[in-house]
C-alpha positions in Angstrom: 55.6 24.8 -25.8 56.2 21.3 -24.4 59.6 20.2 -23.6 60.6 17.0 -25.4 60.5 14.0 -23.1 64.1 12.8 -23.9 65.5 16.3 -23.1 63.6 16.8 -19.8 65.4 17.3 -16.5 64.8 14.9 -13.6 62.4 17.5 -12.1 60.5 17.7 -15.3 60.3 13.9 -15.6 59.1 13.8 -12.0 56.3 16.3 -12.7 55.1 14.3 -15.7 55.2 11.0 -13.8 53.3 12.4 -10.9 50.7 14.5 -12.8 50.7 13.5 -16.5 48.4 11.1 -18.4 49.3 7.6 -17.3 49.2 5.8 -20.7 51.4 8.1 -22.7 53.8 8.5 -19.7 54.1 4.7 -19.4 54.7 4.4 -23.1 57.3 7.2 -23.0 59.1 5.5 -20.1 58.7 2.1 -21.6 59.8 2.9 -25.2 63.6 3.1 -24.3 63.2 0.0 -22.1 61.3 -1.8 -24.8 64.0 -0.9 -27.3 66.6 -1.9 -24.7 64.8 -5.2 -24.2 64.9 -5.9 -27.9 68.6 -5.1 -28.1 69.3 -7.1 -24.9 67.5 -10.1 -26.3 69.6 -9.9 -29.5 72.8 -10.3 -27.6 72.3 -14.0 -26.7 70.8 -14.5 -30.2 74.1 -13.1 -31.8 76.2 -15.3 -29.5 74.0 -18.3 -30.4 74.4 -17.6 -34.2 78.2 -17.5 -33.9 78.4 -20.6 -31.7 76.0 -22.8 -33.6 77.3 -21.9 -37.1 81.0 -21.5 -36.4 81.8 -23.6 -33.3 79.2 -26.4 -33.2 76.3 -28.0 -31.4 78.3 -29.2 -28.4 79.6 -25.7 -27.5 76.1 -24.2 -28.0 74.6 -26.9 -25.7 77.2 -26.1 -23.0 76.3 -22.4 -23.1 72.6 -23.3 -22.8 73.3 -25.5 -19.7 75.6 -22.9 -18.1 73.7 -19.7 -18.6 71.4 -20.2 -15.4 74.6 -20.9 -13.4 76.2 -17.6 -14.4 72.9 -15.8 -13.9 72.7 -17.2 -10.3 75.7 -14.9 -9.5 74.3 -11.9 -11.3 71.0 -12.5 -9.4 72.6 -10.7 -6.4 73.2 -7.6 -8.6 69.6 -7.8 -9.8 68.4 -7.8 -6.2 70.4 -4.8 -5.4 69.1 -3.1 -8.5 65.5 -3.7 -7.5 66.2 -2.2 -4.1 68.0 0.7 -5.6 65.2 1.4 -8.0 62.6 1.4 -5.2 64.7 3.6 -2.7 66.1 6.1 -5.3 62.7 6.3 -7.0 60.9 7.2 -3.8 63.7 9.7 -2.9 63.1 11.4 -6.2 59.3 11.2 -5.7 59.8 13.2 -2.4 62.1 15.6 -4.2 65.1 14.6 -1.9 67.7 14.5 -4.7 70.7 14.8 -2.3 69.6 11.5 -0.6 69.1 10.0 -4.0 72.7 10.8 -5.0 74.2 9.5 -1.8 72.3 6.2 -2.1 73.4 5.9 -5.7 77.1 6.2 -4.9 76.8 3.7 -2.0 75.0 1.3 -4.3 77.6 1.5 -7.1 80.7 0.9 -4.9 79.0 -1.9 -2.8 77.9 -3.8 -6.0 81.4 -3.6 -7.6 83.1 -5.0 -4.5 80.5 -7.7 -4.2 81.1 -8.7 -7.8 84.8 -9.2 -7.2 84.1 -11.3 -4.1 81.8 -13.6 -6.0 84.1 -14.1 -9.1 86.3 -16.9 -7.6 83.2 -18.7 -6.3 82.1 -19.1 -9.9 85.4 -20.7 -10.9 84.9 -23.3 -8.1 81.4 -24.0 -9.3 82.7 -24.5 -12.9 85.1 -27.3 -11.7 82.4 -29.0 -9.6 79.7 -29.0 -12.4 82.1 -30.2 -15.1 82.5 -33.4 -13.2 78.8 -34.1 -13.1 77.6 -33.6 -16.7 77.5 -35.4 -19.9 81.1 -36.1 -21.1 80.4 -34.4 -24.4 79.9 -31.0 -22.9 82.0 -31.3 -19.7 85.1 -29.5 -20.9 83.1 -26.6 -22.5 81.1 -26.3 -19.2 84.3 -25.8 -17.3 85.7 -23.2 -19.8 82.5 -21.2 -20.1 81.7 -20.9 -16.3 85.3 -20.3 -15.2 86.0 -17.6 -17.8 82.7 -15.8 -17.0 84.1 -15.2 -13.5 86.1 -12.4 -15.2 82.9 -10.8 -16.5 80.9 -10.8 -13.2 82.1 -7.6 -11.6 81.4 -5.6 -14.7 77.9 -7.2 -15.1 77.2 -6.1 -11.6 77.9 -2.5 -12.4 75.8 -2.6 -15.6 72.7 -3.9 -13.6 73.2 -1.1 -11.1 73.5 1.5 -13.9 70.2 0.4 -15.3 68.5 0.7 -11.9 69.9 4.2 -11.4 68.6 5.4 -14.8 65.2 3.8 -14.4 64.8 5.2 -10.9 65.6 8.7 -12.3 63.0 8.2 -15.0 65.6 8.1 -17.8 65.6 4.5 -19.1 66.8 5.7 -22.5 70.3 6.0 -21.1 70.2 2.2 -20.3 69.1 1.6 -23.9 72.1 3.5 -25.3 74.4 1.4 -23.1 72.8 -1.8 -24.3 72.9 -0.8 -27.9 76.7 -0.1 -27.6 77.0 -3.5 -25.9 75.3 -5.3 -28.8 77.5 -3.6 -31.4 80.7 -4.4 -29.4 79.6 -8.0 -28.9 79.0 -8.5 -32.6 82.4 -7.0 -33.5 84.4 -8.9 -30.9 82.6 -12.2 -31.8 83.4 -11.6 -35.4 87.1 -11.0 -34.4 87.6 -13.7 -31.7 85.2 -16.4 -32.9 85.1 -15.8 -36.6 88.6 -14.4 -37.5 90.8 -15.9 -34.8 88.7 -19.2 -34.4 89.0 -19.2 -30.6 85.7 -21.1 -30.3 83.9 -20.9 -26.9 86.9 -19.0 -25.4 86.5 -16.4 -28.0 82.8 -16.0 -27.2 83.6 -15.3 -23.5 86.5 -13.0 -24.4 84.0 -11.0 -26.6 81.8 -10.6 -23.5 84.8 -9.5 -21.4 86.1 -7.0 -23.8 82.7 -5.5 -24.4 81.9 -5.2 -20.7 85.2 -3.5 -19.9 84.7 -0.9 -22.5 81.1 -0.3 -21.4 82.1 0.0 -17.8 84.7 2.7 -18.6 82.0 4.6 -20.6 79.5 4.3 -17.7 82.1 5.6 -15.2 82.8 8.6 -17.4 79.1 9.4 -17.7 78.3 9.1 -14.0 81.4 10.6 -12.4 83.3 12.7 -15.0 80.9 14.2 -17.5 79.6 17.7 -16.8 76.2 16.7 -18.2 73.4 15.7 -15.9 73.7 15.2 -12.1 77.4 14.2 -11.7 78.2 11.9 -8.8 81.3 12.3 -6.6 83.5 10.0 -4.5 84.7 12.9 -2.4 84.3 12.2 1.3 82.9 8.7 0.6 82.5 6.2 3.3 80.1 3.3 3.6 76.9 4.3 5.4 75.6 1.4 7.4 72.0 2.6 7.3 71.9 2.9 3.5 73.7 -0.5 2.9 71.4 -2.1 5.5 68.3 -0.7 3.8 69.6 -1.8 0.3 70.2 -5.4 1.6 66.9 -5.5 3.5 64.8 -4.4 0.5 67.0 -6.2 -2.0 67.4 -9.6 -0.2 64.0 -11.0 -1.2 64.7 -10.0 -4.9 68.2 -11.5 -4.7 66.8 -14.7 -3.3 64.0 -14.6 -5.9 66.4 -14.3 -8.8 68.7 -16.9 -7.3 65.9 -19.4 -6.9 64.6 -18.5 -10.3 67.9 -19.4 -12.0 68.5 -22.4 -9.8 65.1 -23.7 -11.1 66.2 -23.1 -14.7 69.4 -24.9 -14.0 67.6 -27.9 -12.6 65.3 -27.8 -15.6 68.4 -27.8 -17.9 69.7 -30.8 -15.9 66.5 -32.7 -16.8 67.0 -31.8 -20.5 70.7 -32.5 -20.5 70.2 -36.2 -19.8 68.5 -36.5 -23.2 71.7 -35.4 -24.9 73.3 -32.4 -26.6 70.8 -32.3 -29.5 67.8 -31.8 -27.3 69.6 -29.3 -25.1 70.7 -27.4 -28.2 67.2 -27.3 -29.7 65.9 -25.9 -26.4 68.6 -23.3 -26.4 67.8 -22.1 -29.9 64.1 -21.8 -28.9 65.1 -19.9 -25.8 67.3 -17.5 -27.8 64.4 -16.6 -30.2 61.7 -16.4 -27.6 63.9 -14.2 -25.4 62.6 -11.3 -27.5 59.0 -12.3 -26.9 59.6 -12.5 -23.1 61.7 -9.4 -22.7 59.4 -7.0 -24.6 56.2 -7.4 -22.6 58.1 -7.6 -19.3 59.9 -4.3 -20.1 56.8 -2.5 -19.1 57.5 -3.7 -15.5 60.4 -1.2 -15.1 58.2 1.7 -16.2 55.5 0.6 -13.7 58.2 0.4 -11.0 59.2 4.0 -11.7 55.5 5.2 -11.8 54.5 3.3 -8.7 57.6 4.2 -6.6 57.4 7.9 -7.4 53.6 8.2 -7.0 53.7 6.3 -3.7 56.5 8.5 -2.5 54.4 11.6 -3.5 51.3 10.2 -1.6 49.3 9.3 -4.7 48.3 5.6 -4.3 45.3 5.7 -6.7 47.6 7.0 -9.5 50.1 4.2 -8.7 47.4 1.6 -8.9 46.1 3.0 -12.2 49.6 2.9 -13.6 49.8 -0.9 -12.8 46.5 -1.6 -14.6 47.6 0.4 -17.7 50.9 -1.5 -17.7 49.2 -4.9 -17.6 46.9 -4.0 -20.6 49.8 -2.7 -22.7 51.9 -5.7 -21.9 49.2 -8.2 -22.9 48.6 -6.4 -26.2 52.3 -6.4 -27.0 52.6 -10.1 -26.2 49.6 -10.9 -28.5 51.2 -9.0 -31.4 54.5 -10.9 -30.8 52.7 -14.3 -30.9 51.1 -13.3 -34.2 54.5 -12.5 -35.7 56.7 -15.3 -34.3 54.6 -18.4 -34.5 54.0 -18.3 -38.3 57.7 -17.6 -39.0 59.2 -20.1 -36.5 60.7 -22.5 -39.1 62.4 -19.6 -40.9 64.0 -18.3 -37.7 65.4 -21.6 -36.3 67.1 -22.5 -39.6 69.3 -19.5 -39.2 71.0 -21.3 -36.3 71.5 -24.7 -37.7 70.8 -27.0 -40.6 70.6 -30.2 -38.6 67.1 -31.6 -39.0 67.1 -33.4 -35.6 67.9 -30.1 -33.8 65.4 -28.1 -35.9 62.6 -30.6 -35.0 63.1 -29.9 -31.3 63.6 -26.2 -31.7 60.5 -25.6 -33.8 58.2 -27.5 -31.4 59.7 -25.8 -28.3 59.4 -22.4 -30.0 55.7 -22.8 -30.6 54.9 -23.8 -27.0 57.2 -21.2 -25.4 55.8 -18.3 -27.5 52.1 -18.9 -26.5 53.1 -18.5 -22.8 54.3 -14.9 -23.2 51.0 -13.1 -22.4 50.9 -14.7 -18.9 54.6 -13.9 -18.4 54.2 -10.3 -19.4 51.3 -9.7 -17.0 53.1 -11.4 -14.1 56.3 -9.3 -14.7 54.4 -6.0 -14.8 52.6 -6.8 -11.5 56.0 -7.7 -10.1 57.2 -4.3 -11.1 54.4 -2.7 -9.1 55.3 -4.8 -6.0 59.0 -3.6 -6.4 57.8 0.0 -6.6 55.9 -0.5 -3.4 59.0 -2.0 -1.7 57.1 -5.3 -1.3 59.9 -7.4 -2.7 59.0 -10.4 -0.5 56.0 -11.0 -2.7 58.2 -11.2 -5.8 60.3 -13.8 -4.0 57.2 -15.9 -3.3 56.0 -15.5 -6.9 59.3 -16.5 -8.4 59.5 -19.6 -6.3 55.9 -20.5 -7.2 56.4 -19.9 -10.9 59.6 -21.9 -11.5 59.6 -24.4 -8.7 56.1 -25.3 -7.8 54.3 -24.6 -11.0 57.0 -25.5 -13.5 59.6 -27.8 -12.0 57.1 -30.0 -10.2 54.9 -30.0 -13.3 58.0 -31.3 -15.3 58.7 -34.0 -12.7 55.1 -35.2 -12.6 54.6 -35.3 -16.4 58.1 -36.3 -17.7 57.3 -40.0 -17.8 54.4 -39.2 -20.2 55.7 -36.3 -22.1 59.5 -36.9 -22.1 61.5 -33.7 -22.7 58.3 -32.0 -23.9 57.3 -31.7 -20.3 59.8 -28.8 -20.1 58.1 -26.9 -22.9 54.6 -27.4 -21.6 55.7 -26.6 -18.0 56.8 -23.2 -19.3 53.3 -22.5 -20.6 51.5 -23.8 -17.5 53.7 -21.9 -15.0 53.5 -18.5 -16.7 49.8 -18.5 -16.9 49.5 -19.8 -13.4 51.9 -17.1 -12.1 49.8 -14.4 -13.9 46.6 -15.6 -12.2 48.1 -15.7 -8.7 49.9 -12.4 -9.0 46.7 -10.7 -10.2 44.8 -12.0 -7.2 47.6 -10.6 -4.9 47.8 -7.2 -6.7 44.0 -6.8 -6.2 44.4 -7.4 -2.5 47.6 -5.4 -1.8 47.6 -2.1 0.2 48.9 0.6 -2.0 51.4 2.2 0.5 55.1 2.1 0.9 56.8 -0.9 2.6 60.0 1.1 2.9 60.5 2.7 6.3 
């Protein structure tokens, strides 16, 4: 009698990942991540609905402008998460569960401290940027960025939690966390933005309250609960070799995510000069297409788990096969999403605003963005394979190419002809260009660990 996948132990998961059929294993690993991606993408959608309908275009535009700035800080946590997934996953693949737990505790504490160190920097950034943007959104930019400094340390821990669970082959735990987060965000937005009418401040306070409660729950699960592999602080001290390895493996991914969001920020700067209406229309399109981008890309985490464990177990052919299967499934998922979103675009954007000038921009942007999702999904799955191999420098190069060379330069070269539409077409061009380049690289890569 087969043990149900969701109730399997780490050892049973490892056996399936190393020896089971690749397609159903990837689907099993991806299903919670896919569900988590859908829930995760709904969080900014809910925020956008509250802000656009109850606070107004100006506040929503400010959030669109500021989001890449906040994400530049959390990029460091994402880099550590990528390193943690690769290292912990390969430890599990070797069956060295004690080393896996030691690395996990080091990662959690280091990330939390780093988040606290970075929080005041975000406040300074808020003051600087508010003096260099359109006067209509300047005050809201300062409020949103500065208050988000309170959320940063908790966001760091959540990224690390996801990495730990994915590396252990249990992404469904990350989904449960994200689902609770969505419910809390809706409740607190209804309370702070809807009932108390706190506006943009209420939106950030909803994030802070949700993150605090989620972090308390995560701490209980990892360090207190008797279920699963409980972690311990007893005898803890920072181990230089582990921290050094995390930073060495994670730095390219940190820089990759940092450069990625810096590119998005510069792109927003190009849009911002056209006014709040254009920026708001772009933001609405981004909110809706976040579902389309997250779902196909979610297979990347499953591929990272499959590749890291199989490489750790000395099975490179199986790791390569997992990457191929992941790319095919991602492309099929993306095509299905295009078939659903494009015909219903006008019915989706009207949920955010009734202003015809904003809707005109949002509808056109949504169509162009959605068609780029196939290329994005393939590129992200192949990036997941590189992370599983520990070759995170390649993901750094690809991120720079995708956003800076293929997209930002495209925008600068075509803006005089296409106006703000250059941003939308640049998204399409860069995602398919990145998919082509990453496919060429994955066909030439040596399927062996880069972690020593």
